[in-house]
PALUMMI-805859 format. One line per 4 residues: number of its first residue (from 1); their letters; for each residue x, y, z of N, C-alpha, C. Coordinates in Angstrom, 3 decimals. Layout:
<rs>
NUM	A	X:Y:Z:X:Y:Z:X:Y:Z  ...
</rs>
This chain:
<rs>
1	XXXX	6.191:-34.073:42.408:6.745:-34.308:43.748:8.279:-34.297:43.678  8.917:-33.549:44.573:10.369:-33.436:44.564:11.005:-34.709:45.117  12.321:-34.848:44.872:13.050:-36.009:45.372:13.021:-36.065:46.900  13.065:-34.881:47.540:13.035:-34.840:49.005:11.706:-35.359:49.537
5	XXXX	10.616:-34.938:48.899:9.296:-35.394:49.335:9.155:-36.903:49.163  9.693:-37.427:48.036:9.643:-38.873:47.817:10.433:-39.618:48.883  11.586:-39.048:49.248:12.427:-39.675:50.265:11.722:-39.688:51.621  11.040:-38.580:51.945:10.307:-38.502:53.210:9.188:-39.539:53.241
9	XXXX	8.472:-39.661:52.125:7.383:-40.636:52.082:7.896:-42.060:52.232  9.018:-42.360:51.597:9.600:-43.695:51.733:10.047:-43.945:53.167  10.599:-42.890:53.815:11.001:-43.034:55.213:9.821:-43.286:56.122  8.703:-42.568:55.897:7.508:-42.768:56.707:6.941:-44.167:56.521
13	XXXX	6.954:-44.647:55.288:6.452:-45.995:55.018:7.313:-47.040:55.708  8.642:-46.802:55.703:9.552:-47.738:56.362:9.313:-47.759:57.874  9.109:-46.577:58.446:8.847:-46.506:59.887:7.564:-47.234:60.250  6.539:-47.112:59.424:5.282:-47.808:59.685:5.479:-49.318:59.662
17	XXXX	6.311:-49.797:58.721:6.567:-51.232:58.635:7.360:-51.710:59.845  8.337:-50.919:60.287:9.123:-51.282:61.462:8.246:-51.300:62.710  7.339:-50.330:62.814:6.474:-50.233:63.979:5.611:-51.471:64.146  5.182:-52.058:63.014:4.352:-53.259:63.092:5.125:-54.454:63.629
21	XXXX	6.464:-54.402:63.570:7.282:-55.499:64.070:7.613:-55.357:65.553  7.361:-54.165:66.110:7.656:-53.927:67.516:6.582:-54.549:68.396  6.929:-54.937:69.623:5.918:-55.487:70.523:4.863:-54.450:70.838  3.601:-54.893:70.960:2.489:-53.979:71.201:2.555:-53.369:72.592
25	XXXX	3.069:-54.074:73.555:3.124:-53.570:74.925:4.568:-53.346:75.353  4.745:-52.484:76.350:6.064:-52.190:76.873:6.181:-52.765:78.271  7.353:-53.251:78.643:7.524:-53.730:80.016:7.396:-52.567:80.991  6.775:-52.824:82.135:6.545:-51.779:83.128:7.616:-51.868:84.214
29	XXXX	8.229:-50.744:84.521:9.180:-50.676:85.631:8.384:-50.372:86.898  7.947:-51.407:87.577:7.087:-51.238:88.742:7.826:-50.634:89.930  9.158:-50.630:89.888:9.938:-50.067:90.984:10.191:-48.568:90.805  9.817:-48.014:89.669:10.143:-46.626:89.353:9.257:-45.624:90.076
33	XXXX	8.084:-46.045:90.533:7.161:-45.098:91.139:6.091:-45.847:91.921  5.270:-45.087:92.643:4.096:-45.662:93.306:2.827:-45.299:92.542  2.959:-44.417:91.556:1.817:-43.990:90.751:2.155:-44.132:89.272  1.141:-44.464:88.477:1.340:-44.733:87.054:0.185:-44.128:86.254
37	XXXX	0.414:-43.991:84.953:-0.640:-43.537:84.041:-0.754:-44.516:82.883  -1.972:-44.667:82.393:-2.197:-45.452:81.182:-2.050:-44.525:79.981  -1.119:-44.863:79.079:-0.853:-44.055:77.906:-1.185:-44.842:76.645  -1.547:-44.113:75.582:-1.909:-44.752:74.320:-0.969:-44.315:73.210
41	XXXX	-0.631:-45.272:72.328:0.091:-44.989:71.089:-0.659:-45.693:69.964  -0.142:-45.538:68.769:-0.782:-46.206:67.634:-0.683:-47.723:67.737  0.255:-48.215:68.569:0.429:-49.657:68.731:-0.326:-50.210:69.923  -1.011:-49.343:70.670:-1.758:-49.804:71.832:-1.389:-49.006:73.077
45	XXXX	-1.833:-49.497:74.220:-1.597:-48.782:75.458:-0.481:-49.387:76.287  0.035:-48.594:77.214:1.065:-49.082:78.121:0.980:-48.311:79.434  1.545:-48.869:80.487:1.533:-48.264:81.811:2.835:-47.512:82.017  2.729:-46.210:82.299:3.898:-45.337:82.414:4.061:-44.858:83.855
49	XXXX	5.246:-45.015:84.451:5.469:-44.505:85.818:5.387:-42.987:85.861  4.875:-42.459:86.968:4.834:-41.021:87.194:6.103:-40.611:87.930  6.843:-39.690:87.370:8.141:-39.328:87.938:8.009:-38.520:89.224  7.065:-37.596:89.261:6.928:-36.695:90.412:5.526:-36.841:90.997
53	XXXX	5.391:-37.673:92.013:4.081:-37.977:92.590:3.695:-36.904:93.605  2.435:-36.483:93.562:1.915:-35.497:94.505:1.803:-36.137:95.887  2.589:-35.654:96.861:2.682:-36.281:98.179:1.800:-35.590:99.214  0.553:-35.364:98.921:-0.342:-34.761:99.887:-0.676:-35.765:100.982
57	XXXX	-0.878:-35.272:102.210:-1.159:-36.140:103.346:-2.636:-36.032:103.740  -3.133:-37.047:104.425:-4.503:-36.998:104.919:-4.692:-35.828:105.875  -3.658:-35.500:106.635:-3.757:-34.396:107.587:-3.834:-33.041:106.892  -3.531:-32.987:105.606:-3.640:-31.734:104.858:-5.077:-31.438:104.433
61	XXXX	-5.952:-32.410:104.556:-7.333:-32.255:104.097:-8.223:-31.893:105.269  -8.862:-30.731:105.190:-9.708:-30.237:106.273:-11.150:-30.099:105.788  -12.076:-30.240:106.719:-13.490:-30.084:106.391:-14.119:-31.296:105.746  -13.366:-32.399:105.664:-13.896:-33.620:105.033:-13.578:-34.837:105.911
65	XXXX	-13.734:-34.679:107.211:-13.342:-35.748:108.133:-14.116:-37.039:107.904  -15.425:-36.940:107.722:-16.230:-38.157:107.494:-15.817:-38.848:106.203  -15.574:-38.053:105.166:-15.162:-38.622:103.878:-13.797:-39.297:104.004  -12.875:-38.667:104.741:-11.560:-39.265:104.954:-11.679:-40.607:105.664
69	XXXX	-12.530:-40.659:106.679:-12.700:-41.901:107.442:-13.182:-43.032:106.549  -14.161:-42.746:105.696:-14.738:-43.787:104.833:-13.710:-44.309:103.821  -13.029:-43.402:103.135:-12.074:-43.820:102.106:-10.839:-44.459:102.730  -10.369:-43.915:103.838:-9.200:-44.494:104.495:-9.495:-45.918:104.982
73	XXXX	-10.664:-46.127:105.589:-11.008:-47.458:106.076:-11.171:-48.449:104.931  -11.826:-48.024:103.866:-12.011:-48.905:102.710:-10.667:-49.301:102.104  -9.753:-48.321:102.022:-8.432:-48.587:101.451:-7.613:-49.483:102.372  -7.733:-49.284:103.679:-7.004:-50.132:104.630:-7.463:-51.592:104.502
77	XXXX	-8.764:-51.790:104.390:-9.275:-53.149:104.200:-8.675:-53.777:102.945  -8.586:-52.982:101.903:-8.069:-53.462:100.620:-6.616:-53.892:100.712  -5.758:-53.021:101.267:-4.327:-53.343:101.317:-4.028:-54.464:102.303  -4.914:-54.683:103.270:-4.727:-55.771:104.236:-5.319:-57.086:103.758
81	XXXX	-5.813:-57.102:102.520:-6.310:-58.334:101.939:-7.728:-58.678:102.322  -8.438:-57.730:102.935:-9.833:-57.946:103.278:-10.729:-57.417:102.166  -12.002:-57.733:102.229:-12.928:-57.268:101.206:-13.115:-55.757:101.310  -13.262:-55.118:100.149:-13.448:-53.666:100.075:-14.243:-53.356:98.813
85	XXXX	-14.696:-52.116:98.710:-15.570:-51.727:97.614:-14.924:-50.727:96.665  -15.335:-50.773:95.395:-15.043:-49.682:94.484:-15.749:-48.434:95.018  -15.119:-47.266:94.861:-15.648:-46.048:95.482:-15.897:-44.957:94.454  -17.043:-44.288:94.612:-17.398:-43.147:93.783:-17.525:-41.926:94.692
89	XXXX	-16.688:-40.902:94.438:-16.704:-39.675:95.228:-17.294:-38.561:94.385  -18.413:-38.006:94.833:-19.118:-36.998:94.051:-19.395:-35.764:94.898  -19.639:-34.652:94.218:-20.033:-33.448:94.932:-19.354:-32.205:94.429  -19.323:-31.197:95.302:-18.854:-29.863:94.937:-17.415:-29.885:94.451
93	XXXX	-17.126:-29.053:93.484:-15.779:-28.981:92.913:-14.806:-28.383:93.931  -13.559:-28.833:93.869:-12.517:-28.270:94.707:-12.604:-28.607:96.174  -13.329:-29.669:96.535:-13.503:-30.011:97.953:-12.609:-31.156:98.403  -11.714:-31.622:97.548:-10.726:-32.601:97.980:-10.963:-34.021:97.538
97	XXXX	-11.793:-34.242:96.533:-12.091:-35.613:96.102:-10.839:-36.299:95.561  -10.204:-35.706:94.568:-9.003:-36.321:93.996:-7.832:-36.259:94.969  -7.764:-35.197:95.774:-6.682:-35.099:96.766:-6.777:-36.224:97.790  -7.986:-36.644:98.116:-8.162:-37.733:99.070:-7.613:-39.042:98.512
101	XXXX	-7.800:-39.281:97.228:-7.253:-40.487:96.605:-5.725:-40.457:96.654  -5.138:-39.307:96.339:-3.679:-39.170:96.396:-3.173:-39.334:97.825  -3.950:-38.860:98.796:-3.526:-38.940:100.193:-3.516:-40.378:100.707  -4.502:-41.181:100.319:-4.487:-42.578:100.776:-3.371:-43.360:100.084
105	XXXX	-3.032:-42.986:98.855:-1.874:-43.596:98.200:-0.612:-43.278:98.995  -0.475:-42.032:99.392:0.688:-41.612:100.175:0.760:-42.357:101.507  -0.389:-42.621:102.108:-0.417:-43.289:103.411:-0.109:-44.779:103.304  -0.612:-45.433:102.268:-0.549:-46.892:102.218:0.437:-47.448:101.199
109	XXXX	1.221:-46.607:100.533:2.097:-47.140:99.481:3.164:-48.086:100.038  3.574:-47.878:101.297:4.565:-48.780:101.886:3.992:-50.172:102.133  2.673:-50.291:102.123:2.019:-51.585:102.271:1.672:-52.199:100.912  2.259:-51.642:99.861:2.087:-52.227:98.528:1.001:-51.603:97.685
113	XXXX	0.424:-50.489:98.132:-0.616:-49.844:97.341:0.008:-49.065:96.190  -0.581:-49.195:95.014:-0.153:-48.459:93.831:-1.389:-47.857:93.146  -1.164:-46.836:92.344:-2.268:-46.151:91.673:-1.992:-46.074:90.179  -3.009:-46.341:89.382:-2.924:-46.175:87.928:-4.039:-45.232:87.504
117	XXXX	-3.666:-44.080:86.961:-4.659:-43.105:86.526:-5.027:-43.358:85.067  -6.321:-43.375:84.808:-6.829:-43.643:83.463:-7.745:-42.508:83.045  -7.478:-41.917:81.877:-8.338:-40.868:81.361:-9.664:-41.466:80.879  -10.685:-40.614:80.893:-12.025:-41.090:80.531:-12.062:-41.718:79.139
121	XXXX	-11.378:-41.095:78.178:-11.438:-41.597:76.810:-10.666:-42.905:76.635  -9.905:-43.318:77.674:-9.170:-44.579:77.593:-9.841:-45.700:78.392  -11.028:-45.445:78.920:-11.690:-46.464:79.737:-12.020:-47.728:78.951  -12.081:-47.588:77.647:-12.341:-48.767:76.817:-11.223:-49.798:76.956
125	XXXX	-10.048:-49.355:77.440:-8.893:-50.240:77.617:-8.846:-50.881:79.010  -9.852:-50.680:79.836:-9.830:-51.210:81.199:-9.556:-52.715:81.258  -10.159:-53.522:80.401:-9.850:-54.963:80.469:-8.369:-55.256:80.250  -7.706:-54.503:79.366:-6.271:-54.700:79.126:-5.450:-54.336:80.360
129	XXXX	-5.847:-53.261:81.040:-5.132:-52.849:82.249:-5.303:-53.895:83.341  -6.513:-54.371:83.503:-6.784:-55.403:84.516:-5.923:-56.631:84.263  -5.802:-57.034:83.010:-4.992:-58.210:82.674:-3.521:-57.993:83.022  -3.015:-56.769:82.841:-1.597:-56.505:83.097:-1.236:-56.530:84.577
133	XXXX	-2.181:-56.221:85.447:-1.864:-56.146:86.875:-2.380:-57.341:87.668  -3.153:-58.211:87.044:-3.819:-59.291:87.780:-2.839:-60.200:88.521  -1.664:-60.440:87.939:-0.703:-61.355:88.555:0.309:-60.657:89.451  0.196:-59.342:89.599:1.149:-58.597:90.413:0.856:-58.764:91.904
137	XXXX	1.889:-58.684:92.766:1.655:-58.806:94.213:1.116:-57.527:94.835  1.253:-56.373:94.151:0.786:-55.117:94.717:-0.744:-55.021:94.674  -1.257:-54.053:95.394:-2.674:-53.702:95.336:-2.805:-52.424:94.507  -3.742:-52.398:93.577:-3.861:-51.283:92.652:-5.199:-50.567:92.782
141	XXXX	-5.121:-49.238:92.853:-6.302:-48.389:92.693:-6.288:-47.874:91.260  -7.328:-48.187:90.528:-7.501:-47.642:89.184:-8.284:-46.349:89.330  -7.645:-45.222:89.055:-8.189:-43.916:89.400:-8.714:-43.203:88.166  -10.006:-42.856:88.181:-10.632:-42.082:87.107:-11.074:-40.749:87.699
145	XXXX	-10.375:-39.685:87.346:-10.642:-38.373:87.942:-11.613:-37.578:87.081  -12.500:-36.843:87.762:-13.448:-35.952:87.083:-14.229:-36.721:86.017  -14.813:-37.809:86.430:-15.459:-38.730:85.494:-16.911:-38.322:85.231  -17.249:-38.206:83.984:-18.637:-38.015:83.574:-18.725:-38.382:82.102
149	XXXX	-19.913:-38.765:81.672:-20.095:-39.213:80.296:-21.181:-38.397:79.616  -20.957:-38.120:78.347:-22.010:-37.578:77.508:-22.701:-38.743:76.799  -23.830:-38.458:76.202:-24.612:-39.528:75.584:-23.852:-40.205:74.451  -22.904:-39.490:73.834:-22.167:-40.044:72.696:-20.995:-40.926:73.120
153	XXXX	-20.696:-40.999:74.427:-19.512:-41.708:74.904:-19.885:-43.073:75.474  -20.549:-43.859:74.667:-21.075:-45.139:75.138:-19.984:-46.181:75.361  -18.902:-46.133:74.579:-17.884:-47.180:74.661:-17.216:-47.209:76.037  -16.743:-46.038:76.491:-16.103:-45.985:77.802:-17.073:-46.292:78.920
157	XXXX	-18.291:-45.819:78.786:-19.345:-46.072:79.775:-19.588:-47.576:79.944  -19.715:-48.273:78.833:-19.979:-49.708:78.889:-18.774:-50.487:79.387  -17.561:-50.033:79.031:-16.350:-50.708:79.507:-16.235:-50.614:81.023  -16.540:-49.432:81.571:-16.477:-49.262:83.016:-17.528:-50.109:83.705
161	XXXX	-18.733:-50.155:83.162:-19.783:-51.004:83.732:-19.351:-52.453:83.753  -18.716:-52.884:82.676:-18.307:-54.279:82.559:-17.260:-54.649:83.596  -16.280:-53.756:83.810:-15.220:-54.047:84.778:-15.757:-54.007:86.199  -16.635:-53.039:86.473:-17.182:-52.920:87.816:-18.013:-54.142:88.187
165	XXXX	-18.860:-54.553:87.271:-19.755:-55.673:87.580:-20.561:-56.004:86.334  -20.477:-57.227:85.884:-21.302:-57.598:84.752:-20.568:-58.335:83.660  -19.230:-58.388:83.728:-18.472:-59.135:82.738:-18.439:-60.609:83.113  -18.229:-61.459:82.127:-18.110:-62.887:82.396:-16.830:-63.187:83.174
169	XXXX	-15.830:-62.298:83.067:-14.579:-62.473:83.804:-14.656:-61.733:85.132  -14.224:-62.383:86.192:-14.232:-61.764:87.508:-13.148:-60.692:87.592  -13.445:-59.626:88.326:-12.454:-58.564:88.529:-11.329:-59.070:89.420  -10.108:-58.664:89.117:-8.962:-59.089:89.899:-9.099:-58.658:91.352
173	XXXX	-8.673:-59.524:92.273:-8.774:-59.233:93.698:-7.787:-58.157:94.140  -6.796:-57.846:93.316:-5.800:-56.841:93.703:-6.073:-55.484:93.065  -7.323:-55.222:92.685:-7.640:-53.977:92.006:-8.991:-53.427:92.452  -9.011:-52.138:92.763:-10.245:-51.398:93.025:-10.301:-50.197:92.097
177	XXXX	-11.501:-49.729:91.826:-11.696:-48.524:91.033:-12.188:-47.408:91.947  -11.443:-46.290:91.965:-11.857:-45.080:92.664:-12.112:-44.018:91.600  -13.296:-43.429:91.612:-13.642:-42.407:90.631:-14.164:-41.163:91.336  -13.881:-40.004:90.768:-14.431:-38.750:91.273:-15.276:-38.113:90.177
181	XXXX	-16.309:-37.400:90.585:-17.190:-36.776:89.603:-17.988:-35.663:90.270  -18.390:-34.686:89.478:-19.325:-33.670:89.954:-20.769:-34.116:89.768  -20.964:-35.249:89.096:-22.307:-35.773:88.851:-22.526:-37.059:89.625  -23.609:-37.148:90.351:-23.878:-38.331:91.165:-24.047:-39.576:90.299
185	XXXX	-24.698:-39.426:89.158:-24.954:-40.581:88.298:-24.073:-40.602:87.061  -23.069:-39.696:87.006:-22.008:-39.710:86.003:-22.445:-39.317:84.604  -23.732:-39.079:84.393:-24.218:-38.693:83.078:-25.168:-37.517:83.218  -25.331:-36.709:82.157:-26.250:-35.569:82.227:-27.682:-36.039:82.410
189	XXXX	-28.455:-35.238:83.134:-29.854:-35.580:83.390:-30.738:-34.484:82.802  -31.799:-34.899:82.140:-32.670:-33.963:81.446:-34.102:-34.086:81.942  -34.835:-32.960:81.867:-36.221:-32.944:82.319:-37.069:-33.968:81.579  -36.784:-34.167:80.286:-37.564:-35.094:79.482:-37.548:-36.499:80.079
193	XXXX	-36.405:-36.865:80.699:-36.289:-38.206:81.258:-37.252:-38.413:82.421  -37.539:-37.334:83.159:-38.481:-37.467:84.274:-39.889:-37.769:83.788  -40.191:-37.366:82.554:-41.523:-37.620:82.014:-41.739:-39.098:81.705  -40.634:-39.887:81.665:-40.755:-41.319:81.426:-41.202:-42.078:82.673
197	XXXX	-41.148:-41.414:83.845:-41.509:-42.073:85.098:-42.973:-42.480:85.077  -43.240:-43.693:85.562:-44.598:-44.222:85.595:-45.056:-44.392:87.038  -46.332:-44.141:87.272:-46.932:-44.323:88.587:-47.886:-45.504:88.510  -47.549:-46.567:89.247:-48.397:-47.750:89.314:-48.903:-47.880:90.740
201	XXXX	-50.142:-47.422:90.946:-50.662:-47.395:92.305:-49.883:-46.378:93.120  -49.308:-46.819:94.222:-48.489:-45.942:95.065:-47.006:-46.063:94.755  -46.642:-46.884:93.767:-45.240:-47.086:93.427:-44.824:-46.181:92.271  -43.555:-45.734:92.335:-42.977:-44.911:91.276:-41.912:-45.726:90.562
205	XXXX	-42.024:-45.845:89.237:-41.072:-46.618:88.445:-40.355:-45.680:87.477  -39.039:-45.429:87.696:-38.300:-44.559:86.769:-38.281:-45.138:85.362  -38.151:-44.251:84.359:-38.074:-44.688:82.977:-36.777:-45.406:82.674  -36.705:-46.036:81.509:-35.531:-46.820:81.145:-34.271:-45.962:81.044
209	XXXX	-34.409:-44.733:80.571:-33.242:-43.860:80.445:-32.632:-43.565:81.807  -33.472:-43.250:82.770:-32.996:-42.978:84.122:-32.381:-44.224:84.738  -33.026:-45.374:84.540:-32.514:-46.627:85.083:-31.129:-46.947:84.525  -30.922:-46.675:83.257:-29.627:-46.948:82.625:-28.537:-46.077:83.239
213	XXXX	-28.844:-44.813:83.496:-27.853:-43.913:84.080:-27.523:-44.296:85.516  -28.536:-44.664:86.270:-28.317:-45.045:87.663:-27.544:-46.348:87.754  -27.683:-47.215:86.762:-27.085:-48.546:86.835:-25.565:-48.502:86.936  -24.923:-47.466:86.388:-23.466:-47.368:86.479:-23.035:-46.968:87.879
217	XXXX	-23.612:-45.904:88.418:-23.211:-45.462:89.758:-23.534:-46.503:90.812  -24.567:-47.296:90.603:-24.915:-48.341:91.568:-23.884:-49.450:91.629  -23.038:-49.557:90.624:-22.019:-50.591:90.627:-20.842:-50.245:91.541  -20.775:-49.010:92.008:-19.799:-48.641:93.022:-20.387:-48.971:94.397
221	XXXX	-19.674:-49.786:95.154:-20.203:-50.197:96.451:-20.158:-49.121:97.504  -19.264:-48.128:97.327:-19.116:-47.059:98.309:-19.354:-45.719:97.638  -20.358:-44.999:98.110:-20.645:-43.642:97.636:-20.222:-42.664:98.720  -19.428:-41.669:98.346:-18.975:-40.660:99.302:-19.273:-39.281:98.707
225	XXXX	-20.068:-38.496:99.432:-20.491:-37.181:98.939:-19.685:-36.066:99.593  -19.362:-35.047:98.815:-18.611:-33.884:99.280:-19.486:-32.644:99.115  -19.375:-31.732:100.076:-20.255:-30.564:100.103:-19.442:-29.272:100.158  -20.036:-28.151:99.712:-19.304:-26.866:99.763:-18.913:-26.514:101.198
229	XXXX	-17.794:-25.826:101.352:-17.325:-25.426:102.675:-18.014:-24.134:103.113  -18.249:-24.024:104.420:-18.722:-22.746:104.934:-17.517:-21.838:105.176  -17.771:-20.637:105.659:-16.698:-19.652:105.798:-15.626:-20.102:106.779  -16.039:-20.656:107.919:-15.063:-21.082:108.926:-14.183:-22.214:108.402
233	XXXX	-14.791:-23.157:107.687:-14.013:-24.260:107.126:-13.019:-23.751:106.089  -13.471:-22.812:105.271:-12.589:-22.245:104.249:-11.391:-21.555:104.893  -11.649:-20.763:105.938:-10.556:-20.051:106.603:-9.608:-21.011:107.316  -10.134:-22.118:107.829:-9.273:-23.120:108.472:-8.335:-23.750:107.446
237	XXXX	-8.836:-23.985:106.237:-8.000:-24.553:105.177:-6.929:-23.548:104.756  -7.324:-22.284:104.635:-6.360:-21.231:104.301:-5.250:-21.180:105.341  -5.631:-21.200:106.629:-4.643:-21.121:107.705:-3.686:-22.309:107.668  -4.226:-23.498:107.377:-3.368:-24.682:107.307:-2.308:-24.527:106.224
241	XXXX	-2.730:-24.127:105.024:-1.770:-24.043:103.929:-0.791:-22.880:104.103  -1.247:-21.799:104.690:-0.320:-20.705:104.957:0.762:-21.148:105.936  0.355:-21.926:106.941:1.341:-22.456:107.871:2.309:-23.402:107.192  1.803:-24.251:106.306:2.660:-25.180:105.572:3.625:-24.443:104.650
245	XXXX	3.211:-23.289:104.170:4.041:-22.520:103.242:4.967:-21.535:103.941  5.027:-21.617:105.277:6.027:-20.852:106.002:5.582:-19.538:106.593  4.284:-19.226:106.537:3.819:-17.955:107.100:3.772:-18.019:108.628  4.050:-16.884:109.261:3.972:-16.797:110.710:2.515:-16.611:111.151
249	XXXX	2.255:-16.861:112.437:0.895:-16.745:112.972:0.325:-15.350:112.761  1.165:-14.334:112.933:0.683:-12.961:112.741:0.272:-12.714:111.289  1.004:-13.289:110.355:0.662:-13.150:108.932:-0.619:-13.886:108.602  -0.795:-15.065:109.199:-2.013:-15.859:108.955:-3.240:-15.103:109.441
253	XXXX	-3.128:-14.447:110.594:-4.250:-13.675:111.129:-4.605:-12.516:110.206  -3.578:-11.856:109.658:-3.819:-10.728:108.763:-4.420:-11.169:107.425  -4.222:-12.426:107.070:-4.668:-12.914:105.759:-6.164:-13.179:105.710  -6.825:-13.207:106.846:-8.230:-13.598:106.905:-9.112:-12.794:105.946
257	XXXX	-9.040:-11.461:106.038:-9.904:-10.631:105.209:-9.559:-10.766:103.730  -8.277:-10.835:103.428:-7.863:-11.020:102.026:-8.375:-12.346:101.473  -8.351:-13.376:102.303:-8.820:-14.692:101.862:-10.303:-14.662:101.522  -11.094:-13.969:102.335:-12.531:-13.874:102.067:-12.803:-13.093:100.793
261	XXXX	-12.043:-12.046:100.563:-12.194:-11.276:99.331:-11.803:-12.111:98.115  -10.737:-12.878:98.259:-10.289:-13.763:97.174:-11.399:-14.764:96.821  -12.002:-15.358:97.851:-13.080:-16.332:97.624:-14.285:-15.668:96.972  -14.584:-14.435:97.387:-15.719:-13.722:96.804:-15.491:-13.459:95.324
265	XXXX	-14.281:-13.083:94.967:-13.953:-12.837:93.562:-14.034:-14.110:92.733  -13.651:-15.224:93.339:-13.691:-16.499:92.622:-15.086:-17.140:92.632  -15.955:-16.646:93.500:-17.293:-17.222:93.589:-17.304:-18.606:94.198  -16.298:-18.910:95.041:-16.201:-20.248:95.615:-15.346:-20.213:96.869
269	XXXX	-15.744:-21.030:97.870:-14.925:-21.214:99.066:-14.381:-22.642:99.099  -13.923:-23.129:97.996:-13.443:-24.505:97.921:-12.030:-24.629:98.473  -11.623:-25.859:98.722:-10.263:-26.111:99.155:-9.254:-25.709:98.105  -9.604:-25.870:96.854:-8.700:-25.479:95.771:-8.462:-23.968:95.784
273	XXXX	-9.534:-23.199:95.974:-9.407:-21.746:96.033:-8.574:-21.345:97.244  -8.746:-22.032:98.373:-7.945:-21.750:99.571:-6.464:-21.988:99.310  -6.140:-23.075:98.621:-4.756:-23.394:98.281:-4.166:-22.344:97.342  -4.943:-21.924:96.372:-4.458:-20.921:95.431:-4.208:-19.586:96.127
277	XXXX	-5.114:-19.196:97.035:-4.898:-17.959:97.783:-3.644:-18.068:98.648  -3.477:-19.205:99.321:-2.331:-19.385:100.217:-1.023:-19.262:99.446  -0.962:-19.817:98.248:0.250:-19.709:97.444:0.518:-18.250:97.061  -0.531:-17.535:96.702:-0.356:-16.139:96.339:0.089:-15.314:97.547
281	XXXX	-0.581:-15.494:98.665:-0.272:-14.705:99.861:1.130:-15.022:100.379  1.452:-16.301:100.457:2.772:-16.693:100.963:3.878:-16.170:100.053  3.642:-16.182:98.759:4.643:-15.680:97.829:4.896:-14.199:97.986  3.851:-13.461:98.400:3.992:-12.007:98.556:4.503:-11.598:99.934
285	XXXX	4.326:-12.459:100.944:4.617:-12.053:102.302:5.711:-12.878:103.015  6.100:-14.004:102.416:7.042:-14.872:103.125:8.260:-15.199:102.272  8.842:-14.229:101.658:10.052:-14.468:100.881:9.750:-15.368:99.690  10.433:-16.505:99.654:10.266:-17.398:98.523:9.042:-18.286:98.665
289	XXXX	8.354:-18.257:99.831:7.135:-19.032:99.988:7.323:-20.505:99.959  8.522:-21.023:100.256:8.763:-22.461:100.207:8.092:-23.148:101.384  7.651:-24.383:101.165:7.010:-25.156:102.228:8.017:-25.547:103.271  7.519:-25.678:104.522:8.381:-26.108:105.615:8.655:-27.606:105.547
293	X	7.875:-28.337:104.755:8.056:-29.788:104.703:9.288:-30.145:103.917
</rs>
């Protein structure tokens, strides 16, 4: 081993020793943002402010009026100090599930609402996050986007169950969990599990595997389902975003056929596909394509 390699190893060892002397948690600058992320290091997790928050509005979401009403009302109850439920939003991809969470944050942040996004693999840290915000005056949405579990991911699954309902410690009154998923029960379902179902007289009793999977989604008090858009809804979303991106009415009318072809190529008429088409079309037809907002 060369002298340089020995020096590097000694430096790494010194850094490891110094790291053990540093505090495990970092102070949070709660004034820096309205949205935060849970981050992990070798010394533990910390809450990090988001510098550039996505400022989507409720009025930007089309074709999901019933879903908007449910989530907006639940969130209003929460920020006003009334009882509210943890919410699970499931259904077709690209239909506005995560955008709806961002939109209610945008609407209610002046009333003290804040959001902390947690990745699925960090759900095991939920009790630590709850402890950090329990004494804060703000109201927090703990946001888990695109949530689903495989059979091997038991730790995060059990941590989420515990925080939702079932731990000896009560959940903080200033915190709700909003999760989005393409799976209603958050875990994969297999034909073999249906064979565990038992028929006792006229009653049907699901097997233990099915019961375990359902038990997590049942801990969310509010279920909100999202469905694929039809052609008219898709075109309405396209028209909205083209208008927001500066296109004239005549350009929006001409974009109709191109939008349908774009959706056909993508195999989807989702809101996400509509937004992507609008950005492409506006960029080609409206100069720099900057938003009017």
